[in-house]
N, C-alpha and C positions, 0 to 999 in steps of 0.2 A: 519476538519480544521487540515491543517499542523502542525506537532510539532518538523519540523528539516527544514532547507534550504534547495531544490533540485537545485536550478537554481537562477538565477536573477529574473526569471517570478513568481517561485514558493518557495515562502519564509516562516518561521515559523510563524503562525497567519492565512495564507491565507485561505478564506472557500471555502467550495464547497460543490454540493449534490452527494453522490451515486446513478447515472442513470442505473447500471448494473453491470452484474458481467460476469468473466472471468474465465474458466474452462482450464487449460493452458495444462492439460493431452490432449484434445482433440481439444486444437485450437478452442473452440467454446463460443460465446458471448451470453449474454442473457440480455434482456431489458423489459422492463414495464410488471413485473410483472409471466416472465417465468420464475422466480427462483425458483420458489416452487418445480421445480424437481433437483435441488441443494442440497436438505437435506441431510446431513452427506457426504457431498464432500467437498473437498476443492478447495477453489475458492477466487480471487482476484478481490476487487470492482474497477469497473469503476467510476473515479470520474472524474464530470464537476467543473471545478472552476469558481470562481465569474469573473475572467479575460478572459474566454474563453476558456483556456486551458482544453483539455480530456485528461487524462494519466490514464493509468494501473497501481495500486497503487504496488508495489511486496514489500515483505519482502525484510529487508538489514540487513546483516549480519556484526557485529562487535566484537571484544571482547577486554580485558582488561589487560595491561601485567602488570608486575613487574618491576622494572630498570634492571634485568637480561635478559630481555626478556620471560619470561615464561610466558605462559597463564594463567589467575588466573580467568574468566570468560568468556563465549562465548553467544553471544544473537543472535536473529533473531528475529526482532520486523517490523512491520507496521506503518509508521509514521502517523499516521491518530489518530485523538481524534475523535469518535463520539457523 
């Protein structure tokens, strides 16, 4: 389930199913149980949402700044709730 609006079609609360994984270092896709060889590797989930959209869910970076523009915290999150 998404925890952030990503587009008009993919909004907070949209449900989906992880159907595979994407290994960005080698540009490889893994589906249907092939993911066992991905242990200890950084992969991104490929999600098929209930509206039919399939998307690789990448990390999003954002930060919190004070009133002077100084960065107080930096985050890198995946906007999915499993």
